[in-house]
C-alpha positions, 0 to 999 in steps of 0.5 A: 379743907375746913377743919371742924374742932368740937372744945370741950371747955374744962371748967373751973368749978366756979363756973362764969359765963363771961369765961366761956364767952372770952374763949368763944365771942360768938354764941346762940342760945339753942334751946331756952326754958320758958318758964324760968328764961335759963339757957338749956343748950347754948352754942359758943364757937370762934374761928382762925381763918389764917388755918380754916379752924372752927372751934366750938363749945356747947353747954347744954343742961343735961346728965347725959349726952349731947348731940350736934349736927351741921346741915346744909338744909336745915333736916337731919338728911345729910348732916355731920354730927357728934355726940359726946358725952362724960363718963361715970369716971370723967372720962369725955368721950365724941363721936363722930356721925354722918346722918344719911337717914332720918335715924339713929346716924352711923360713924362717919367715914371722914373723921374730922372732929376733935375733942379737947376736953369735957366735963359735968357740972352740976346739971349741965355737960359742957363739951 
């Protein structure tokens, strides 16, 4: 069984993109600000083939919740979803959900996403 791990990176105050990029050699900008060219939602990943683990990190311009879904067909229905955020007191929270309809996904019966760390830094949430 492939285990998916969302690694929330606790980053120093002087965050540099190369720090996260050295830990996660693969990345994709999922949303970019059209006016500034700044990354709004960037997904990073790495994997351990021997352990069959995929590690994810996201850096999103928001001070609210962050969602990420993995779908077999590109749609919301039948997608594995994680929702995470950092509370006002700095605690990172992660919910593993499964979208069985085009609506708010319920908690997944199979809990296979694991949170390690998370931080809000300025206008960004890093999970």
